[in-house]
NUZANU-14523 format. One line per 10 residues: number of its first residue (from 1); their letters; for each residue y, x, z of C-alpha. Coordinates in Angstrom, 1 decimal, always signed. Layout:
<atoms>
NUM) a) Y,X,Z  ...;
</atoms>
This chain:
<atoms>
1) maglqqmmlc) -8.0,-52.8,+31.8  -7.9,-49.0,+32.3  -7.3,-48.6,+28.5  -4.4,-51.0,+28.7  -2.8,-49.2,+31.6  -3.1,-45.9,+29.8  -1.4,-47.4,+26.7  +1.4,-48.7,+28.9  +1.9,-45.3,+30.6  +2.0,-43.6,+27.1;
11) knlwnsstnr) +4.6,-46.2,+25.9  +6.7,-45.7,+29.0  +6.6,-41.9,+28.6  +7.5,-42.2,+25.0  +10.4,-44.5,+25.7  +11.7,-42.2,+28.5  +11.4,-39.1,+26.3  +13.1,-40.9,+23.4  +16.0,-42.0,+25.5  +16.5,-38.6,+27.0;
21) crteyevkdq) +16.4,-37.0,+23.5  +18.9,-39.5,+22.2  +21.3,-38.8,+25.1  +21.1,-35.0,+24.7  +21.5,-35.4,+20.9  +24.6,-37.5,+21.1  +26.4,-34.9,+23.2  +25.3,-31.9,+21.0  +28.7,-30.9,+19.9  +30.2,-30.9,+23.4;
31) aakgdevtrk) +27.1,-29.2,+24.8  +27.3,-26.4,+22.2  +30.8,-25.5,+23.3  +30.2,-26.2,+27.1  +29.9,-23.7,+29.9  +26.9,-21.4,+30.2  +24.7,-23.7,+32.2  +25.4,-26.6,+29.8  +24.6,-24.5,+26.8  +21.4,-23.2,+28.4;
41) rfhafvlflg) +20.2,-26.7,+28.9  +21.2,-27.6,+25.4  +19.2,-24.7,+24.0  +16.1,-25.8,+25.8  +16.5,-29.3,+24.3  +16.9,-27.7,+20.8  +13.7,-25.7,+21.0  +11.8,-28.6,+22.6  +12.8,-30.8,+19.6  +11.6,-28.0,+17.2;
51) elylnleikg) +8.2,-27.9,+18.9  +8.1,-31.7,+18.8  +8.8,-31.7,+15.1  +5.9,-29.2,+14.4  +3.4,-31.1,+16.5  +4.3,-34.8,+16.2  +2.4,-36.4,+13.3  +3.0,-40.0,+12.1  +0.4,-41.9,+10.2  +1.7,-44.1,+7.4;
61) tngqvtradi) +0.5,-47.5,+6.3  -1.6,-45.9,+3.6  -3.2,-43.5,+6.2  -1.2,-40.5,+5.1  -0.1,-38.2,+7.9  +3.4,-36.8,+7.8  +6.0,-35.3,+10.1  +8.8,-37.4,+11.5  +11.8,-37.3,+9.1  +14.2,-38.4,+11.9;
71) lqvglrelln) +13.4,-35.1,+13.7  +14.0,-33.1,+10.5  +17.5,-34.7,+10.2  +18.1,-34.1,+13.9  +17.2,-30.4,+13.7  +19.6,-30.0,+10.8  +22.5,-31.5,+12.8  +21.6,-29.3,+15.8  +21.8,-26.2,+13.7  +25.2,-27.3,+12.5;
81) alfsnpmddn) +26.4,-27.7,+16.1  +25.1,-24.2,+16.9  +26.7,-22.5,+13.9  +30.0,-24.4,+14.5  +30.2,-22.7,+17.9  +29.1,-19.1,+17.0  +28.8,-17.7,+20.5  +26.0,-15.2,+21.0  +23.6,-17.5,+22.9  +24.1,-20.3,+20.5;
91) licavkllkl) +23.3,-18.0,+17.5  +20.3,-16.6,+19.3  +19.0,-20.2,+19.8  +19.5,-20.9,+16.1  +17.5,-17.8,+15.2  +14.7,-18.9,+17.5  +14.7,-22.4,+16.1  +14.6,-21.2,+12.5  +11.8,-18.6,+13.2  +9.9,-21.5,+14.7;
101) tgsvledawk) +10.5,-24.2,+12.1  +12.2,-22.5,+9.1  +9.2,-22.4,+6.8  +8.1,-26.0,+7.5  +11.7,-27.3,+7.2  +12.3,-25.5,+3.9  +9.0,-26.8,+2.4  +9.9,-30.3,+3.4  +13.4,-30.1,+2.0  +12.2,-28.6,-1.2;
111) ekgktdmeei) +9.7,-31.5,-1.7  +12.7,-33.8,-1.6  +14.8,-31.6,-3.9  +17.2,-30.7,-1.1  +19.0,-27.4,-0.7  +19.6,-27.5,+3.0  +18.0,-24.1,+3.7  +20.2,-22.5,+1.1  +23.2,-24.0,+2.8  +22.0,-22.7,+6.2;
121) iqrienvvld) +21.5,-19.2,+4.9  +24.9,-19.2,+3.4  +26.3,-20.3,+6.7  +24.5,-17.5,+8.5  +26.0,-15.0,+6.0  +29.5,-16.4,+6.7  +28.9,-16.0,+10.4  +27.9,-12.4,+10.0  +31.1,-11.7,+8.1  +33.6,-13.7,+10.1;
131) ancsrdvkqm) +32.4,-14.5,+13.6  +33.1,-12.4,+16.6  +29.5,-12.2,+17.8  +28.0,-9.0,+19.0  +26.5,-6.4,+16.7  +23.0,-7.1,+18.0  +23.2,-10.8,+17.3  +24.5,-10.1,+13.8  +21.5,-7.8,+13.3  +19.2,-10.7,+14.4;
141) llklvelrss) +20.8,-13.0,+11.9  +20.4,-10.5,+9.1  +16.8,-10.0,+10.0  +16.3,-13.7,+9.8  +17.8,-13.8,+6.3  +15.4,-11.0,+5.4  +12.5,-13.0,+6.8  +13.4,-16.0,+4.8  +13.7,-13.9,+1.6  +10.1,-12.8,+2.1;
151) nwgrvhatst) +9.0,-16.5,+2.2  +9.1,-16.5,+6.0  +6.5,-13.7,+6.2  +3.8,-15.8,+4.4  +1.5,-13.6,+2.4  +0.4,-14.6,-1.1  -2.9,-13.7,-2.6  -2.9,-10.3,-4.1  -3.7,-9.7,-7.8  -7.3,-9.2,-8.8;
161) yreatpendp) -8.4,-5.5,-8.5  -9.0,-3.7,-11.8  -10.8,-0.4,-12.1  -8.6,+2.3,-13.4  -9.3,+3.3,-17.1  -7.4,+5.4,-19.6  -6.2,+2.2,-21.2  -4.7,+0.5,-18.1  -3.6,+3.5,-16.0  -1.1,+6.0,-17.3;
171) nyfmneptfy) -1.9,+8.4,-14.5  -5.7,+8.3,-15.2  -5.8,+12.0,-16.3  -3.2,+13.3,-13.9  -5.6,+15.1,-11.6  -8.0,+16.4,-14.3  -8.2,+20.2,-14.8  -6.6,+21.8,-17.8  -8.5,+24.2,-20.1  -7.3,+26.5,-23.0;
181) tsdgvpftaa) -8.6,+27.1,-26.4  -9.2,+30.7,-27.8  -5.7,+30.4,-29.3  -4.2,+29.6,-25.9  -3.6,+25.9,-26.6  -3.9,+23.8,-23.5  -6.0,+20.7,-23.5  -7.2,+18.0,-21.1  -9.5,+15.0,-21.0  -6.8,+13.0,-22.6;
191) dpdyqekyqe) -6.9,+15.0,-25.9  -9.4,+13.1,-28.2  -9.9,+16.2,-30.4  -11.3,+18.3,-27.5  -13.2,+15.7,-25.5  -16.7,+17.2,-26.3  -15.5,+20.7,-25.6  -13.7,+19.5,-22.4  -16.9,+18.0,-21.1  -18.9,+21.1,-21.8;
201) lleredffpd) -16.4,+23.3,-19.9  -16.3,+20.7,-17.0  -20.1,+20.9,-16.7  -20.0,+24.7,-16.8  -17.5,+24.6,-13.8  -20.0,+22.5,-11.8  -22.5,+25.4,-11.9  -20.0,+27.6,-10.1  -18.1,+25.3,-7.7  -17.0,+28.1,-5.4;
211) yeengtdlsg) -15.2,+30.2,-8.0  -12.1,+29.9,-10.1  -12.1,+31.1,-13.7  -10.7,+34.5,-12.7  -13.7,+35.0,-10.3  -11.8,+34.3,-7.0  -14.1,+33.2,-4.2  -13.0,+29.8,-3.0  -15.7,+29.3,-0.4  -14.3,+31.9,+2.0;
221) ggdpylddid) -17.7,+33.5,+2.6  -17.2,+36.6,+0.4  -19.6,+38.0,-2.2  -20.8,+41.6,-2.1  -21.0,+41.8,-5.8  -17.5,+40.5,-6.4  -16.1,+42.5,-3.5  -17.2,+45.7,-5.2  -15.3,+44.9,-8.4  -12.1,+46.9,-8.8;
231) demdpeieea) -9.0,+44.7,-8.9  -7.4,+46.7,-11.7  -8.1,+46.0,-15.3  -9.6,+48.6,-17.7  -6.6,+49.9,-19.8  -8.3,+48.7,-23.1  -9.0,+45.3,-21.6  -5.4,+45.1,-20.3  -4.0,+45.9,-23.7  -6.1,+43.3,-25.4;
241) yekfcleser) -5.1,+40.7,-22.8  -1.4,+41.4,-23.4  -1.9,+41.0,-27.1  -3.7,+37.7,-26.5  -0.8,+36.4,-24.4  +1.9,+37.5,-26.9  -0.1,+35.9,-29.8  -0.6,+32.7,-27.9  +3.1,+32.5,-27.0  +4.1,+33.1,-30.7;
251) krkq) +1.7,+30.3,-31.9  +3.1,+27.8,-29.3  +6.6,+28.5,-30.6  +5.7,+27.8,-34.2;
</atoms>
């Protein structure tokens, strides 16, 4: 008996809600252009119907669960009413509804081969260009178009991670040090003819991690031996160094 009473209460509630929704829906065009109080009530109905569409599931004869197509059609018509009367509060309501249901509606329309969402986006773009709505509302509409272009913010699986190698990463050798041959020719790890020599020099550098090739202390601690060395070159060494630089420059230009 209690179960039967509960079923009757649910049925009465459903009938009452259905009748109320039908009444509100039938006057949608008048409500969208009504006074502020009427529009506010209409907006509450629109968002209620959006929530109902997302949460109401109907089980078919074969046991398959689907959303109510009648609500999908109703939401499309409600959006038409809102965009046909492009006052700020109507447009804000449309943005809220599409943020709430846009991804689900578009998926459902695509399954049926419909282009309703494309038409809605085109209508939004026309409103932004032609309507006398406020700048803030136009910005909201553009943000909505941007959201839809990113698939409603839904993130797809990222591509599989691949370890960088000389074959798949053109910048693989970018941060590697450069060495020079005795002839002044620069070479890096990317040069196949010097790979063995490069590795040898790289290992040698590891023995002196705190010094550059010119003997500069990078550790900041100072070294008594290096501090005593005169900064000026011996004249003979300086002359040989200049000859080396000139000869290296000449060979590079050949």
